[in-house]
N, C-alpha and C positions, 0 to 999 in steps of 0.2 A: 584397642578400641572395643568398647563393650558391645556385645551382641544380645544383651538382655533387653526386654521390652516392658513397658508399663501402660496401663489404661489411664487415659486423661480425658478432659472435656473436649479435646480436639481429636480424639481417637488414640489408637495405639502408636506410641512413639518410642524411640530408644530411651533406655533408662537414664542416660546422661544428658538428655535434652530437657529443656524447661518449657513451661507454658506461661506466657506473659500476655498481659494486655498491651496493645500497641502503645499506650501512653507510658508504659514502663520502659520502653526501649527507644522512645523518641517523642518529639513534640508534634501534635497535630495542629496545623495552621490553616485557617480559612483565607478567603480572598475578598476582593471588592471591586467595584466599578466606579470610577470617577464620573461626575455628571457629564453626559455626552453633549450637552448644550454649551459647555464652556470650552472654547477652542484651545485655551492655554493649557488645558489638562491633557491634551492629546498630541500625538506625533512627536513624542520626545525620544529619549535614548534608553528608556527602561522597557524591556520586553514584558508584554502583558498577554497571558495565555488564557484562552477560553476552551471549553470542551470541543467546540467546533474546530479549533486549530488542530486537534488530535484525531479528528474523524478520518482523515486520509493520510495521517502521519505514519511513516514507516521508520523503523530504527528505534533504538532505545532512548536516545537523547533528543531533547528539543531545545532550541536556542532562541527562537523568536516566533511570534504569532502574527496574525494578519494586522494587528494594531499594536501600538506602543503608547506609553504614557510619559508625562513629564514629572519632574520632582514635585511640582505644585499639585498635579493630579494625584500623586501618591500621598502627599501630606493632607489632602482634603478629601480622602476617601478611606474606606476600611481595607483597602489593598495593603499588603505587606510585602516587604522584600524577603524572599526565601533564598537561602544560599545554594550555590552550585552543589549538585549531588542530591538535592531534595527529591523525594518520590512524589510525583504529581498523580493524584487519584481523583478522577472526576466523580462527583457525588450526586449529580443530577444531570438530566438532559444530555446524554444518557449517563448511567452509572457504569463505571468500570474502565474508562479510558486510562491508560497508564503511560507514563514517560518519566525520564529522569532529567532534572534541570541541568542543562549543559553549561549554565552560567547563573549568576545572581539574576533573579527575575521576580515577577509577581503574577498572580492569577486573578481571575474574577471569582465571584462567590460560588461558582460551580465546582469548586475543588475543596477537598480536605487533604492537604499536602502533608507529608510526613518527613520531618527533619530528624534523621537518626542520631541517637547518642552513640558516637563512634566507639565508646568503651563497651557497648552492649550489643550493637547491631551493625552489620555491614549493609550499606545502602543498596548495593547491587544484589545481594542475597534477598533483601526485603522486596526489591522490585520483582524478582522472579517468584517469590512466595505469593505476592499480591496478585500475580497472574492467575494463580489457582484460587485464591481466597475471594477475589472480586465477585464471583458468582454467589458465594455465601452471603456476602454483604448486600448484594442486590436483592436477595430473597428476604432479607429482614428490613429492607427499606420501608419507610412510611410515606404518607402523603395521599391525598384524595385526587387532586388535579393531576399531579405527576409524582412519580416516586423520587424520594430523596433520602440519602444517607446522612444523618445528622453528625455533627462533630462528636457528640457524646457516644453514639454508636461506634464510630471509628475508634475513638479513644479506648473504649472498654472492650473492643473486639479482641478475642483471645487467639493467639497464634503459637505454633510450635517454634522454639528457638534453640538451635544447636549451639554448642560452644562457639565463641567468636572465630577461632581459627578454622573450625569446620565450616562455618558460614562462608568464610573467605574462599575456602577450597571449592565448595559447591558453586559459588559465584564465578570462580575462575573457569571451571569446566563449561558452564552455560555461556559465559561471556566469550570464551574462545570460539564457540560455535557461532554465536551472533556476530562476532567481529568478522568472521569469514563471510557470513551472509551479507553483512553491510559492505564489505570490500567488494564482493561480487556485484552488488547492486550499483556501486560507484563505477565499476568497470563497465557495466551494461549501460549506465547513464551516458558515459563517454562514447560508447559505441553508437548509441542512438543519436547523440549529437553529431557524431562524425557522419552518420548516414544522412541526417537532415542537411548537413552542410554540403555534402556531395550532391544531393538532390537539387538544392537551390543552385549550385554552381552549374549543373548540367541543364536543368529544365526551366529555370527562371532567368538566370544570367546567360544561358546558352553558351557556356564555356566548356562544353564537353570536348573531348579530344577529337580533332579532325584526323584525316588519313595520315598526317605526319606527326600525330601526337601533340599538336599545338592546340591551345584554346580556340574554339571555333569562331566565336564572334569577334574577339579582339584580334584575331589573325586574318580578318577580312572575309569571313564566311558569309555567303549570300543570304540575305533576309528577305522575306516576302510579307505582304500584308495579309491579315486574317481578321476574323471577328473578335479574336482575343488579342489583337495587336500584332506587332511584327514577330514573325517566327522563322526558324531556319527553313531554307528551301528544301522541299521534299517532305516536310512534316505536314500534318493535317489537323484540322479541328473536327472532333467527333463527339460521341457520347460514350459513357462508360460501358454501355452494353456492347460496344465494338471490341472491348478488351476483356470482359468478364462473363462468367456464368454466375447467376444469383438464384438462390432458393431461400425459402423461409424455414425456420426451425420448427420443431414438432414437440408437443407436450408428451412427456414420457408417461407410460402406464404405471410405473412404479418409481418410488424415490426412497432413499435411505440416507440417514445421517452418517452411517459407517461405510467403510470400504472393505469388501471382501471379494471372494471369487464370484459371487452372484451380482455384486454391486460394484462395478469396477471403473465406470467411465465418469469423469468429471462432468457435471451438468452445468453448462455455460448459460448464464442468464439467470441463475438462481444460486442460492448459497448451499444447496445440498449436494450429495453425491448420489448418482443413480447408476443402475446397471441393467436396465431392461434390455434383453438380448435380441431386439429386432435389428434388421439391417438398416438402421438409420443413424449410425454413427460414422464419423469421418476419421480416416486414418491417412491423412495427407495434409499438405500445406493448405490451410484455409484461413480466411479472414472472417471474423465474426463481428457484426455491428449490433449493439443494443438498439432495438427499435421502439421499445416501450419503457417508460420510466427512465432508465439509464441510457437514453437515446444518444447515439453518436459516439459511444465508447467503442473503440476499435481494438480488437485483440487478435493476435496472430497465434496459430497453433500448427504444430507438425506432429501431433500424436493423437491417439483416439480420444474423441470428446463426443458428448451428446449436446447438440445445440437446441436450446429450449424454444418454445413458441414465441418468445419475445425477442428473438434475434433474427438477423439475416445472415446467410452464409454465402461467402463469395470465393470463387476459384478463378485463377487467372495464370496464364503463362508469364505475364508481366507482374508477378507477385509483389516484388519489392516496390516497383513503381506505383502500383495500385495502393499499396499500404500507405505510402506518403500522400497520395491524392486523397484517400479517405480521411486521413488525419487532418487534412487542411480544409475540409468542407465545413461550412457554417450550418450545422444541422438545425439550429433554431429556426432558420429560414425555411426549412423543409417540413416542419411540424404540421400535421393535419388534424391531430386530435384536439378536441375541445376540453374534455375532462382531464386527459393527460396526453403528453406528447406522443406522436406516432410517426414513424418513418416507414414508407412502403417500398416495395421492390421497384415500382415505377419511378419513385423519387430518385433512387440511385441509378437506375438504368439510363435515365434521360439527362443525367448531369453532364454538362459540357466539359470536355477534357481535351488536352493537347495529345495528339498521337504521334510520337517520334518515329523515325524510320526504324525498321526492325533491327538493323545491325547495332544501332546505338542502344536500343532497349536490351538487346542480348548482352552487350558489354556491361551495361549498368546492372543487370540481374546477376551476372557473374561476380562483379565486384562487391555489390552490397550483400549478395548471398553469402560470401565468405565472411563478411562482418557479422551477419546475424547467425552464422554457424557458431561463431565464438559466443555470441549472445545466448543462443539456445543452450550451449554447454553449461554456461554459468547458471542459467535458469534451472537446468536439470540438477546441477550440483546443489543449488539452494533448496530445491524440493527435498532432496535426501537429507541435507543438514537440518531443515525445518522438522522433518519427521523424526530425526534422531534427537533433536532438542526437546520436542514435544513428548517423546517417549521417555526420555531421561528425567524430565522436569518433575512429574509426580513421584517418581521413584526416589529421586534425590531429596525431595521435600518431605517425604514420609519416613525417610531413614531406611527404606527397603534396600537401597544401594548406599553404602557408606564410602566416603572418600578418605583414602589414607592421608592423614595430616602431615606425616613426615616426608611425603613425596610431592 
């Protein structure tokens, strides 16, 4: 494998790599939207993807969006079927969302999708390369009302292209990391579902184990009336302040986009990393609620964080129980802001809640705590895998690290 280099339009690359326009290694395909007023065009069996569908999407592959279209909708619009494996690249509102088509599908006009020529380009390699190149494309986007990358810009955009076998080797390394991340995410999703099921079984159906290990309610456990309906004898109706301590987050004095010895604590409630070294970070199990903008988003932490001024921080001995309660609250009914939603400490403190007897809470905390111990381990592993992938990505794509093809 050559270790020589050459200067090109895309920078210094290995001498055996090429520079191609995207249109030389694949077809760039736009999308379309059937008329929304014609019912026969919608709710069919053809997946139809919009940039919005990728806004909260995790993982490399996408299989369906919020809406779907019919064959009639496809035939009477500029939407086109793109094959499985196509790279979806959002070209406006916003620019740079990426995914791989998990099956044949179509998109709206907010995409410039790339169908790879399999003899010249590996689609998985191109997906990872576009993760880096999307920022360059965004910088050359045009438009006065909103930025958009035209089909011509994408077609003529130049990229570095290793030999096909090396593309596949690079894609394999990065895919292996992402497959492990995705597998961990699936495990955590199942763990969360398990915890929710147990919560419902114990505190809604009241089938927690009695002193004989039998389901309480169906085994004849005594129930009494309350303002929340029939509840087990010995339980009470109270408010969240009976079970929690709550404080507001604080605006940091300094923020940084990078993470080093000075800036080490994740800033929760914003997209930056900060490390202002005041004694206002938390190094214990806490629950954080977004109170402005992303109101009602509940996150759990058991490591050092800095909670920003648009969050509420909650501590409780009944940590797992409170987590499920907070996730079930209809926060839209608590909003007090006129310009933007706002949740106050008082809103949370005064929320009515069922208070089980202490021994049941203790059993629940122990059981669910063991589930989320596994969950936390998977999250920690994913953080390391993400860091490794993001570190390797630019080095592999520039040729700084070469992958042995024969291995």
